[in-house]
PDB file with SEQRES, HELIX, SHEET and CRYST1 records, atoms N, CA, C and O in Angstrom:
SEQRES   1 A   78  MET PRO ILE ILE VAL ASN LEU ASP VAL VAL MET ALA GLN          
SEQRES   2 A   78  ARG LYS ILE GLY ALA SER GLU LEU ALA SER ARG VAL GLY          
SEQRES   3 A   78  ILE THR LEU SER ASN LEU SER ILE LEU LYS ASN ASN ARG          
SEQRES   4 A   78  ALA LYS ALA ILE ARG PHE SER THR LEU CYS ALA ILE CYS          
SEQRES   5 A   78  ALA GLU LEU GLY CYS GLN PRO GLY ASP ILE LEU GLU TYR          
SEQRES   6 A   78  VAL GLU GLY ASP GLU ASP GLU ASN GLU LEU ASP SER ASP          
HELIX    1 AA1 LEU A    7  ARG A   14  1                                   8    
HELIX    2 AA2 ALA A   18  VAL A   25  1                                   8    
HELIX    3 AA3 LEU A   29  LYS A   36  1                                   8    
HELIX    4 AA4 PHE A   45  LEU A   55  1                                  11    
HELIX    5 AA5 PRO A   59  ILE A   62  1                                   4    
HELIX    6 AA6 GLU A   72  ASP A   76  1                                   5    
SHEET    1 AA1 2 ILE A   3  VAL A   5  0                                        
SHEET    2 AA1 2 LEU A  63  TYR A  65 -1                                        
CRYST1    1.000    1.000    1.000  90.00  90.00  90.00 P 1           1          
ATOM      1  N   MET A   1       5.029   4.851 -47.647  1.00  0.00           N  
ATOM      2  CA  MET A   1       4.522   4.010 -46.588  1.00  0.00           C  
ATOM      3  C   MET A   1       3.744   4.916 -45.579  1.00  0.00           C  
ATOM      4  O   MET A   1       4.196   6.020 -45.274  1.00  0.00           O  
ATOM      5  N   PRO A   2       2.617   4.459 -45.082  1.00  0.00           N  
ATOM      6  CA  PRO A   2       1.832   5.341 -44.202  1.00  0.00           C  
ATOM      7  C   PRO A   2       2.327   5.474 -42.802  1.00  0.00           C  
ATOM      8  O   PRO A   2       1.856   6.332 -42.055  1.00  0.00           O  
ATOM      9  N   ILE A   3       3.281   4.636 -42.418  1.00  0.00           N  
ATOM     10  CA  ILE A   3       3.852   4.700 -41.083  1.00  0.00           C  
ATOM     11  C   ILE A   3       5.246   5.390 -41.166  1.00  0.00           C  
ATOM     12  O   ILE A   3       6.121   4.918 -41.891  1.00  0.00           O  
ATOM     13  N   ILE A   4       5.436   6.449 -40.462  1.00  0.00           N  
ATOM     14  CA  ILE A   4       6.659   7.206 -40.424  1.00  0.00           C  
ATOM     15  C   ILE A   4       7.360   6.917 -39.059  1.00  0.00           C  
ATOM     16  O   ILE A   4       6.748   7.010 -37.995  1.00  0.00           O  
ATOM     17  N   VAL A   5       8.630   6.574 -39.143  1.00  0.00           N  
ATOM     18  CA  VAL A   5       9.409   6.305 -37.962  1.00  0.00           C  
ATOM     19  C   VAL A   5      10.208   7.571 -37.517  1.00  0.00           C  
ATOM     20  O   VAL A   5      11.115   8.006 -38.227  1.00  0.00           O  
ATOM     21  N   ASN A   6       9.871   8.138 -36.372  1.00  0.00           N  
ATOM     22  CA  ASN A   6      10.531   9.358 -35.860  1.00  0.00           C  
ATOM     23  C   ASN A   6      11.583   8.984 -34.771  1.00  0.00           C  
ATOM     24  O   ASN A   6      11.830   9.746 -33.836  1.00  0.00           O  
ATOM     25  N   LEU A   7      12.172   7.816 -34.930  1.00  0.00           N  
ATOM     26  CA  LEU A   7      13.138   7.436 -33.948  1.00  0.00           C  
ATOM     27  C   LEU A   7      14.309   8.385 -33.849  1.00  0.00           C  
ATOM     28  O   LEU A   7      14.801   8.645 -32.751  1.00  0.00           O  
ATOM     29  N   ASP A   8      14.761   8.902 -34.958  1.00  0.00           N  
ATOM     30  CA  ASP A   8      15.935   9.839 -34.944  1.00  0.00           C  
ATOM     31  C   ASP A   8      15.586  11.106 -34.210  1.00  0.00           C  
ATOM     32  O   ASP A   8      16.479  11.680 -33.586  1.00  0.00           O  
ATOM     33  N   VAL A   9      14.388  11.582 -34.230  1.00  0.00           N  
ATOM     34  CA  VAL A   9      13.951  12.777 -33.467  1.00  0.00           C  
ATOM     35  C   VAL A   9      13.973  12.503 -31.992  1.00  0.00           C  
ATOM     36  O   VAL A   9      14.512  13.296 -31.220  1.00  0.00           O  
ATOM     37  N   VAL A  10      13.384  11.371 -31.574  1.00  0.00           N  
ATOM     38  CA  VAL A  10      13.385  11.013 -30.152  1.00  0.00           C  
ATOM     39  C   VAL A  10      14.788  10.743 -29.635  1.00  0.00           C  
ATOM     40  O   VAL A  10      15.109  11.103 -28.502  1.00  0.00           O  
ATOM     41  N   MET A  11      15.615  10.123 -30.435  1.00  0.00           N  
ATOM     42  CA  MET A  11      17.020   9.950 -30.058  1.00  0.00           C  
ATOM     43  C   MET A  11      17.729  11.230 -29.823  1.00  0.00           C  
ATOM     44  O   MET A  11      18.472  11.370 -28.852  1.00  0.00           O  
ATOM     45  N   ALA A  12      17.508  12.203 -30.728  1.00  0.00           N  
ATOM     46  CA  ALA A  12      18.142  13.559 -30.601  1.00  0.00           C  
ATOM     47  C   ALA A  12      17.652  14.250 -29.342  1.00  0.00           C  
ATOM     48  O   ALA A  12      18.444  14.874 -28.635  1.00  0.00           O  
ATOM     49  N   GLN A  13      16.363  14.153 -29.048  1.00  0.00           N  
ATOM     50  CA  GLN A  13      15.814  14.734 -27.882  1.00  0.00           C  
ATOM     51  C   GLN A  13      16.414  14.164 -26.592  1.00  0.00           C  
ATOM     52  O   GLN A  13      16.610  14.878 -25.608  1.00  0.00           O  
ATOM     53  N   ARG A  14      16.695  12.876 -26.627  1.00  0.00           N  
ATOM     54  CA  ARG A  14      17.275  12.187 -25.444  1.00  0.00           C  
ATOM     55  C   ARG A  14      18.802  12.215 -25.463  1.00  0.00           C  
ATOM     56  O   ARG A  14      19.455  11.758 -24.526  1.00  0.00           O  
ATOM     57  N   LYS A  15      19.345  12.747 -26.518  1.00  0.00           N  
ATOM     58  CA  LYS A  15      20.810  12.890 -26.737  1.00  0.00           C  
ATOM     59  C   LYS A  15      21.533  11.489 -26.580  1.00  0.00           C  
ATOM     60  O   LYS A  15      22.470  11.319 -25.800  1.00  0.00           O  
ATOM     61  N   ILE A  16      21.048  10.577 -27.335  1.00  0.00           N  
ATOM     62  CA  ILE A  16      21.654   9.193 -27.371  1.00  0.00           C  
ATOM     63  C   ILE A  16      21.977   8.882 -28.774  1.00  0.00           C  
ATOM     64  O   ILE A  16      21.184   9.139 -29.679  1.00  0.00           O  
ATOM     65  N   GLY A  17      23.161   8.317 -28.981  1.00  0.00           N  
ATOM     66  CA  GLY A  17      23.626   7.928 -30.324  1.00  0.00           C  
ATOM     67  C   GLY A  17      23.135   6.551 -30.704  1.00  0.00           C  
ATOM     68  O   GLY A  17      22.710   5.768 -29.855  1.00  0.00           O  
ATOM     69  N   ALA A  18      23.197   6.269 -31.978  1.00  0.00           N  
ATOM     70  CA  ALA A  18      22.688   5.000 -32.524  1.00  0.00           C  
ATOM     71  C   ALA A  18      23.418   3.779 -31.958  1.00  0.00           C  
ATOM     72  O   ALA A  18      22.803   2.776 -31.595  1.00  0.00           O  
ATOM     73  N   SER A  19      24.782   3.900 -31.894  1.00  0.00           N  
ATOM     74  CA  SER A  19      25.534   2.727 -31.392  1.00  0.00           C  
ATOM     75  C   SER A  19      25.191   2.457 -29.958  1.00  0.00           C  
ATOM     76  O   SER A  19      25.071   1.296 -29.567  1.00  0.00           O  
ATOM     77  N   GLU A  20      25.024   3.513 -29.132  1.00  0.00           N  
ATOM     78  CA  GLU A  20      24.699   3.326 -27.746  1.00  0.00           C  
ATOM     79  C   GLU A  20      23.294   2.715 -27.566  1.00  0.00           C  
ATOM     80  O   GLU A  20      23.115   1.793 -26.769  1.00  0.00           O  
ATOM     81  N   LEU A  21      22.342   3.213 -28.280  1.00  0.00           N  
ATOM     82  CA  LEU A  21      20.993   2.649 -28.262  1.00  0.00           C  
ATOM     83  C   LEU A  21      20.946   1.213 -28.722  1.00  0.00           C  
ATOM     84  O   LEU A  21      20.309   0.367 -28.093  1.00  0.00           O  
ATOM     85  N   ALA A  22      21.619   0.940 -29.817  1.00  0.00           N  
ATOM     86  CA  ALA A  22      21.599  -0.453 -30.337  1.00  0.00           C  
ATOM     87  C   ALA A  22      22.220  -1.409 -29.291  1.00  0.00           C  
ATOM     88  O   ALA A  22      21.729  -2.518 -29.079  1.00  0.00           O  
ATOM     89  N   SER A  23      23.288  -0.959 -28.659  1.00  0.00           N  
ATOM     90  CA  SER A  23      23.904  -1.787 -27.649  1.00  0.00           C  
ATOM     91  C   SER A  23      22.955  -2.034 -26.494  1.00  0.00           C  
ATOM     92  O   SER A  23      22.827  -3.174 -26.048  1.00  0.00           O  
ATOM     93  N   ARG A  24      22.308  -1.041 -26.010  1.00  0.00           N  
ATOM     94  CA  ARG A  24      21.366  -1.118 -24.861  1.00  0.00           C  
ATOM     95  C   ARG A  24      20.157  -1.976 -25.132  1.00  0.00           C  
ATOM     96  O   ARG A  24      19.677  -2.715 -24.272  1.00  0.00           O  
ATOM     97  N   VAL A  25      19.670  -1.853 -26.377  1.00  0.00           N  
ATOM     98  CA  VAL A  25      18.492  -2.571 -26.801  1.00  0.00           C  
ATOM     99  C   VAL A  25      18.814  -4.003 -27.182  1.00  0.00           C  
ATOM    100  O   VAL A  25      17.944  -4.871 -27.107  1.00  0.00           O  
ATOM    101  N   GLY A  26      20.033  -4.264 -27.583  1.00  0.00           N  
ATOM    102  CA  GLY A  26      20.405  -5.568 -28.024  1.00  0.00           C  
ATOM    103  C   GLY A  26      20.158  -5.961 -29.444  1.00  0.00           C  
ATOM    104  O   GLY A  26      19.928  -7.130 -29.752  1.00  0.00           O  
ATOM    105  N   ILE A  27      20.208  -4.955 -30.333  1.00  0.00           N  
ATOM    106  CA  ILE A  27      20.022  -5.153 -31.748  1.00  0.00           C  
ATOM    107  C   ILE A  27      21.306  -4.654 -32.465  1.00  0.00           C  
ATOM    108  O   ILE A  27      22.122  -3.934 -31.890  1.00  0.00           O  
ATOM    109  N   THR A  28      21.441  -5.055 -33.698  1.00  0.00           N  
ATOM    110  CA  THR A  28      22.640  -4.593 -34.482  1.00  0.00           C  
ATOM    111  C   THR A  28      22.455  -3.122 -34.857  1.00  0.00           C  
ATOM    112  O   THR A  28      21.341  -2.614 -34.985  1.00  0.00           O  
ATOM    113  N   LEU A  29      23.599  -2.469 -35.024  1.00  0.00           N  
ATOM    114  CA  LEU A  29      23.540  -1.084 -35.477  1.00  0.00           C  
ATOM    115  C   LEU A  29      22.906  -0.974 -36.846  1.00  0.00           C  
ATOM    116  O   LEU A  29      22.223  -0.001 -37.164  1.00  0.00           O  
ATOM    117  N   SER A  30      23.149  -1.990 -37.642  1.00  0.00           N  
ATOM    118  CA  SER A  30      22.574  -2.063 -38.997  1.00  0.00           C  
ATOM    119  C   SER A  30      21.028  -2.079 -38.948  1.00  0.00           C  
ATOM    120  O   SER A  30      20.374  -1.354 -39.697  1.00  0.00           O  
ATOM    121  N   ASN A  31      20.446  -2.926 -38.046  1.00  0.00           N  
ATOM    122  CA  ASN A  31      19.074  -3.015 -37.941  1.00  0.00           C  
ATOM    123  C   ASN A  31      18.430  -1.757 -37.333  1.00  0.00           C  
ATOM    124  O   ASN A  31      17.311  -1.385 -37.684  1.00  0.00           O  
ATOM    125  N   LEU A  32      19.154  -1.124 -36.426  1.00  0.00           N  
ATOM    126  CA  LEU A  32      18.658   0.144 -35.855  1.00  0.00           C  
ATOM    127  C   LEU A  32      18.683   1.198 -36.942  1.00  0.00           C  
ATOM    128  O   LEU A  32      17.734   1.975 -37.052  1.00  0.00           O  
ATOM    129  N   SER A  33      19.723   1.257 -37.743  1.00  0.00           N  
ATOM    130  CA  SER A  33      19.746   2.196 -38.873  1.00  0.00           C  
ATOM    131  C   SER A  33      18.612   2.041 -39.828  1.00  0.00           C  
ATOM    132  O   SER A  33      18.000   3.016 -40.263  1.00  0.00           O  
ATOM    133  N   ILE A  34      18.322   0.752 -40.165  1.00  0.00           N  
ATOM    134  CA  ILE A  34      17.134   0.466 -41.024  1.00  0.00           C  
ATOM    135  C   ILE A  34      15.909   1.051 -40.507  1.00  0.00           C  
ATOM    136  O   ILE A  34      15.161   1.715 -41.226  1.00  0.00           O  
ATOM    137  N   LEU A  35      15.677   0.814 -39.231  1.00  0.00           N  
ATOM    138  CA  LEU A  35      14.476   1.342 -38.551  1.00  0.00           C  
ATOM    139  C   LEU A  35      14.523   2.871 -38.480  1.00  0.00           C  
ATOM    140  O   LEU A  35      13.533   3.534 -38.790  1.00  0.00           O  
ATOM    141  N   LYS A  36      15.636   3.418 -38.084  1.00  0.00           N  
ATOM    142  CA  LYS A  36      15.769   4.864 -37.907  1.00  0.00           C  
ATOM    143  C   LYS A  36      15.536   5.632 -39.234  1.00  0.00           C  
ATOM    144  O   LYS A  36      14.973   6.726 -39.245  1.00  0.00           O  
ATOM    145  N   ASN A  37      15.986   5.024 -40.336  1.00  0.00           N  
ATOM    146  CA  ASN A  37      15.891   5.676 -41.696  1.00  0.00           C  
ATOM    147  C   ASN A  37      14.615   5.329 -42.391  1.00  0.00           C  
ATOM    148  O   ASN A  37      14.518   5.546 -43.599  1.00  0.00           O  
ATOM    149  N   ASN A  38      13.601   4.791 -41.695  1.00  0.00           N  
ATOM    150  CA  ASN A  38      12.313   4.518 -42.205  1.00  0.00           C  
ATOM    151  C   ASN A  38      12.280   3.538 -43.369  1.00  0.00           C  
ATOM    152  O   ASN A  38      11.453   3.648 -44.274  1.00  0.00           O  
ATOM    153  N   ARG A  39      13.227   2.548 -43.325  1.00  0.00           N  
ATOM    154  CA  ARG A  39      13.316   1.547 -44.384  1.00  0.00           C  
ATOM    155  C   ARG A  39      12.810   0.152 -43.869  1.00  0.00           C  
ATOM    156  O   ARG A  39      12.798  -0.811 -44.636  1.00  0.00           O  
ATOM    157  N   ALA A  40      12.406   0.050 -42.612  1.00  0.00           N  
ATOM    158  CA  ALA A  40      11.970  -1.157 -42.041  1.00  0.00           C  
ATOM    159  C   ALA A  40      10.557  -1.516 -42.539  1.00  0.00           C  
ATOM    160  O   ALA A  40       9.718  -0.631 -42.708  1.00  0.00           O  
ATOM    161  N   LYS A  41      10.304  -2.783 -42.768  1.00  0.00           N  
ATOM    162  CA  LYS A  41       8.994  -3.246 -43.151  1.00  0.00           C  
ATOM    163  C   LYS A  41       8.222  -3.708 -41.947  1.00  0.00           C  
ATOM    164  O   LYS A  41       6.993  -3.763 -41.990  1.00  0.00           O  
ATOM    165  N   ALA A  42       8.910  -4.045 -40.865  1.00  0.00           N  
ATOM    166  CA  ALA A  42       8.271  -4.533 -39.653  1.00  0.00           C  
ATOM    167  C   ALA A  42       9.160  -4.327 -38.485  1.00  0.00           C  
ATOM    168  O   ALA A  42      10.363  -4.129 -38.655  1.00  0.00           O  
ATOM    169  N   ILE A  43       8.600  -4.368 -37.261  1.00  0.00           N  
ATOM    170  CA  ILE A  43       9.361  -4.288 -36.027  1.00  0.00           C  
ATOM    171  C   ILE A  43       8.720  -5.269 -35.031  1.00  0.00           C  
ATOM    172  O   ILE A  43       7.497  -5.379 -34.944  1.00  0.00           O  
ATOM    173  N   ARG A  44       9.553  -5.956 -34.306  1.00  0.00           N  
ATOM    174  CA  ARG A  44       9.041  -6.860 -33.219  1.00  0.00           C  
ATOM    175  C   ARG A  44       8.605  -6.034 -32.075  1.00  0.00           C  
ATOM    176  O   ARG A  44       9.230  -5.025 -31.747  1.00  0.00           O  
ATOM    177  N   PHE A  45       7.515  -6.452 -31.445  1.00  0.00           N  
ATOM    178  CA  PHE A  45       7.041  -5.758 -30.279  1.00  0.00           C  
ATOM    179  C   PHE A  45       8.125  -5.746 -29.187  1.00  0.00           C  
ATOM    180  O   PHE A  45       8.278  -4.762 -28.463  1.00  0.00           O  
ATOM    181  N   SER A  46       8.871  -6.852 -29.082  1.00  0.00           N  
ATOM    182  CA  SER A  46       9.943  -6.884 -28.054  1.00  0.00           C  
ATOM    183  C   SER A  46      10.986  -5.804 -28.306  1.00  0.00           C  
ATOM    184  O   SER A  46      11.472  -5.164 -27.373  1.00  0.00           O  
ATOM    185  N   THR A  47      11.324  -5.609 -29.574  1.00  0.00           N  
ATOM    186  CA  THR A  47      12.318  -4.534 -29.925  1.00  0.00           C  
ATOM    187  C   THR A  47      11.665  -3.187 -29.634  1.00  0.00           C  
ATOM    188  O   THR A  47      12.305  -2.336 -29.017  1.00  0.00           O  
ATOM    189  N   LEU A  48      10.432  -2.957 -30.047  1.00  0.00           N  
ATOM    190  CA  LEU A  48       9.794  -1.664 -29.767  1.00  0.00           C  
ATOM    191  C   LEU A  48       9.716  -1.397 -28.271  1.00  0.00           C  
ATOM    192  O   LEU A  48       9.960  -0.279 -27.817  1.00  0.00           O  
ATOM    193  N   CYS A  49       9.374  -2.433 -27.509  1.00  0.00           N  
ATOM    194  CA  CYS A  49       9.315  -2.306 -25.993  1.00  0.00           C  
ATOM    195  C   CYS A  49      10.687  -1.910 -25.463  1.00  0.00           C  
ATOM    196  O   CYS A  49      10.801  -1.020 -24.620  1.00  0.00           O  
ATOM    197  N   ALA A  50      11.691  -2.551 -25.944  1.00  0.00           N  
ATOM    198  CA  ALA A  50      13.136  -2.273 -25.440  1.00  0.00           C  
ATOM    199  C   ALA A  50      13.483  -0.826 -25.825  1.00  0.00           C  
ATOM    200  O   ALA A  50      14.033  -0.092 -25.004  1.00  0.00           O  
ATOM    201  N   ILE A  51      13.183  -0.424 -27.006  1.00  0.00           N  
ATOM    202  CA  ILE A  51      13.542   0.952 -27.471  1.00  0.00           C  
ATOM    203  C   ILE A  51      12.754   1.945 -26.597  1.00  0.00           C  
ATOM    204  O   ILE A  51      13.340   2.913 -26.114  1.00  0.00           O  
ATOM    205  N   CYS A  52      11.505   1.743 -26.391  1.00  0.00           N  
ATOM    206  CA  CYS A  52      10.688   2.634 -25.562  1.00  0.00           C  
ATOM    207  C   CYS A  52      11.191   2.697 -24.119  1.00  0.00           C  
ATOM    208  O   CYS A  52      11.217   3.766 -23.508  1.00  0.00           O  
ATOM    209  N   ALA A  53      11.584   1.561 -23.592  1.00  0.00           N  
ATOM    210  CA  ALA A  53      12.093   1.517 -22.212  1.00  0.00           C  
ATOM    211  C   ALA A  53      13.405   2.336 -22.106  1.00  0.00           C  
ATOM    212  O   ALA A  53      13.603   3.093 -21.155  1.00  0.00           O  
ATOM    213  N   GLU A  54      14.292   2.161 -23.108  1.00  0.00           N  
ATOM    214  CA  GLU A  54      15.590   2.859 -23.057  1.00  0.00           C  
ATOM    215  C   GLU A  54      15.411   4.365 -23.245  1.00  0.00           C  
ATOM    216  O   GLU A  54      16.087   5.160 -22.592  1.00  0.00           O  
ATOM    217  N   LEU A  55      14.479   4.762 -24.159  1.00  0.00           N  
ATOM    218  CA  LEU A  55      14.296   6.163 -24.428  1.00  0.00           C  
ATOM    219  C   LEU A  55      13.268   6.833 -23.523  1.00  0.00           C  
ATOM    220  O   LEU A  55      13.086   8.050 -23.579  1.00  0.00           O  
ATOM    221  N   GLY A  56      12.584   6.027 -22.674  1.00  0.00           N  
ATOM    222  CA  GLY A  56      11.576   6.612 -21.769  1.00  0.00           C  
ATOM    223  C   GLY A  56      10.448   7.295 -22.574  1.00  0.00           C  
ATOM    224  O   GLY A  56      10.071   8.431 -22.289  1.00  0.00           O  
ATOM    225  N   CYS A  57       9.917   6.571 -23.593  1.00  0.00           N  
ATOM    226  CA  CYS A  57       8.932   7.181 -24.426  1.00  0.00           C  
ATOM    227  C   CYS A  57       7.815   6.092 -24.692  1.00  0.00           C  
ATOM    228  O   CYS A  57       7.934   4.952 -24.245  1.00  0.00           O  
ATOM    229  N   GLN A  58       6.757   6.482 -25.417  1.00  0.00           N  
ATOM    230  CA  GLN A  58       5.736   5.645 -25.827  1.00  0.00           C  
ATOM    231  C   GLN A  58       5.878   5.317 -27.336  1.00  0.00           C  
ATOM    232  O   GLN A  58       6.482   6.085 -28.086  1.00  0.00           O  
ATOM    233  N   PRO A  59       5.319   4.178 -27.765  1.00  0.00           N  
ATOM    234  CA  PRO A  59       5.362   3.806 -29.168  1.00  0.00           C  
ATOM    235  C   PRO A  59       4.932   4.955 -30.130  1.00  0.00           C  
ATOM    236  O   PRO A  59       5.520   5.162 -31.192  1.00  0.00           O  
ATOM    237  N   GLY A  60       3.911   5.660 -29.711  1.00  0.00           N  
ATOM    238  CA  GLY A  60       3.429   6.767 -30.491  1.00  0.00           C  
ATOM    239  C   GLY A  60       4.343   7.917 -30.633  1.00  0.00           C  
ATOM    240  O   GLY A  60       4.154   8.749 -31.521  1.00  0.00           O  
ATOM    241  N   ASP A  61       5.337   8.006 -29.790  1.00  0.00           N  
ATOM    242  CA  ASP A  61       6.412   9.036 -29.908  1.00  0.00           C  
ATOM    243  C   ASP A  61       7.341   8.686 -31.059  1.00  0.00           C  
ATOM    244  O   ASP A  61       7.951   9.563 -31.671  1.00  0.00           O  
ATOM    245  N   ILE A  62       7.441   7.383 -31.348  1.00  0.00           N  
ATOM    246  CA  ILE A  62       8.356   6.862 -32.427  1.00  0.00           C  
ATOM    247  C   ILE A  62       7.651   6.651 -33.741  1.00  0.00           C  
ATOM    248  O   ILE A  62       8.187   6.988 -34.797  1.00  0.00           O  
ATOM    249  N   LEU A  63       6.469   6.104 -33.694  1.00  0.00           N  
ATOM    250  CA  LEU A  63       5.707   5.804 -34.859  1.00  0.00           C  
ATOM    251  C   LEU A  63       4.550   6.734 -35.174  1.00  0.00           C  
ATOM    252  O   LEU A  63       3.786   7.081 -34.274  1.00  0.00           O  
ATOM    253  N   GLU A  64       4.410   7.119 -36.346  1.00  0.00           N  
ATOM    254  CA  GLU A  64       3.381   8.057 -36.755  1.00  0.00           C  
ATOM    255  C   GLU A  64       2.610   7.612 -37.998  1.00  0.00           C  
ATOM    256  O   GLU A  64       3.232   7.262 -39.001  1.00  0.00           O  
ATOM    257  N   TYR A  65       1.349   7.613 -37.965  1.00  0.00           N  
ATOM    258  CA  TYR A  65       0.572   7.244 -39.167  1.00  0.00           C  
ATOM    259  C   TYR A  65       0.256   8.507 -39.994  1.00  0.00           C  
ATOM    260  O   TYR A  65      -0.250   9.500 -39.472  1.00  0.00           O  
ATOM    261  N   VAL A  66       0.558   8.438 -41.250  1.00  0.00           N  
ATOM    262  CA  VAL A  66       0.349   9.566 -42.205  1.00  0.00           C  
ATOM    263  C   VAL A  66      -0.601   9.131 -43.261  1.00  0.00           C  
ATOM    264  O   VAL A  66      -0.246   8.346 -44.139  1.00  0.00           O  
ATOM    265  N   GLU A  67      -1.813   9.627 -43.195  1.00  0.00           N  
ATOM    266  CA  GLU A  67      -2.848   9.250 -44.169  1.00  0.00           C  
ATOM    267  C   GLU A  67      -2.526   9.777 -45.566  1.00  0.00           C  
ATOM    268  O   GLU A  67      -2.070  10.905 -45.751  1.00  0.00           O  
ATOM    269  N   GLY A  68      -2.792   8.891 -46.554  1.00  0.00           N  
ATOM    270  CA  GLY A  68      -2.564   9.332 -47.963  1.00  0.00           C  
ATOM    271  C   GLY A  68      -1.256   8.961 -48.565  1.00  0.00           C  
ATOM    272  O   GLY A  68      -1.042   9.208 -49.752  1.00  0.00           O  
ATOM    273  N   ASP A  69      -0.352   8.368 -47.797  1.00  0.00           N  
ATOM    274  CA  ASP A  69       0.985   8.019 -48.276  1.00  0.00           C  
ATOM    275  C   ASP A  69       1.119   6.517 -48.486  1.00  0.00           C  
ATOM    276  O   ASP A  69       2.229   5.987 -48.521  1.00  0.00           O  
ATOM    277  N   GLU A  70       0.000   5.840 -48.624  1.00  0.00           N  
ATOM    278  CA  GLU A  70      -0.028   4.374 -48.510  1.00  0.00           C  
ATOM    279  C   GLU A  70       0.797   3.629 -49.569  1.00  0.00           C  
ATOM    280  O   GLU A  70       1.482   2.667 -49.220  1.00  0.00           O  
ATOM    281  N   ASP A  71       0.762   4.016 -50.803  1.00  0.00           N  
ATOM    282  CA  ASP A  71       1.423   3.265 -51.835  1.00  0.00           C  
ATOM    283  C   ASP A  71       2.582   3.961 -52.465  1.00  0.00           C  
ATOM    284  O   ASP A  71       3.016   3.553 -53.543  1.00  0.00           O  
ATOM    285  N   GLU A  72       3.089   4.949 -51.880  1.00  0.00           N  
ATOM    286  CA  GLU A  72       4.185   5.788 -52.449  1.00  0.00           C  
ATOM    287  C   GLU A  72       5.434   4.942 -52.807  1.00  0.00           C  
ATOM    288  O   GLU A  72       5.923   5.005 -53.935  1.00  0.00           O  
ATOM    289  N   ASN A  73       5.930   4.173 -51.862  1.00  0.00           N  
ATOM    290  CA  ASN A  73       7.086   3.334 -52.107  1.00  0.00           C  
ATOM    291  C   ASN A  73       6.812   2.195 -53.081  1.00  0.00           C  
ATOM    292  O   ASN A  73       7.651   1.877 -53.923  1.00  0.00           O  
ATOM    293  N   GLU A  74       5.635   1.579 -52.965  1.00  0.00           N  
ATOM    294  CA  GLU A  74       5.313   0.526 -53.883  1.00  0.00           C  
ATOM    295  C   GLU A  74       5.237   0.933 -55.338  1.00  0.00           C  
ATOM    296  O   GLU A  74       5.608   0.158 -56.219  1.00  0.00           O  
ATOM    297  N   LEU A  75       4.743   2.184 -55.612  1.00  0.00           N  
ATOM    298  CA  LEU A  75       4.653   2.635 -56.991  1.00  0.00           C  
ATOM    299  C   LEU A  75       6.081   2.927 -57.536  1.00  0.00           C  
ATOM    300  O   LEU A  75       6.308   2.763 -58.735  1.00  0.00           O  
ATOM    301  N   ASP A  76       7.004   3.336 -56.723  1.00  0.00           N  
ATOM    302  CA  ASP A  76       8.333   3.620 -57.173  1.00  0.00           C  
ATOM    303  C   ASP A  76       9.071   2.376 -57.589  1.00  0.00           C  
ATOM    304  O   ASP A  76       9.964   2.453 -58.433  1.00  0.00           O  
ATOM    305  N   SER A  77       8.723   1.186 -57.009  1.00  0.00           N  
ATOM    306  CA  SER A  77       9.470   0.017 -57.206  1.00  0.00           C  
ATOM    307  C   SER A  77       9.033  -0.715 -58.548  1.00  0.00           C  
ATOM    308  O   SER A  77       9.731  -1.631 -58.981  1.00  0.00           O  
ATOM    309  N   ASP A  78       7.942  -0.335 -59.167  1.00  0.00           N  
ATOM    310  CA  ASP A  78       7.455  -0.969 -60.379  1.00  0.00           C  
ATOM    311  C   ASP A  78       8.242  -0.471 -61.579  1.00  0.00           C  
ATOM    312  O   ASP A  78       7.980  -0.891 -62.706  1.00  0.00           O  
TER     313      ASP A  78                                                      
END                                                                             
């Protein structure tokens, strides 16, 4: 997937655990884990805004576009 989620890096920099962030943002720990482990297919803007507000960061601090990785996961699933 060409979008890499660096949420775990930002969380470590801010010294906040997954359960605390999930609670503050209002999402389940399971959904946060899916996002944090780069397995999410989508994210709501409201969730992204809440995460950025809690971590004091910008969406670009969490999401990164990596050129050339576009179909890596899709090829593995065939």
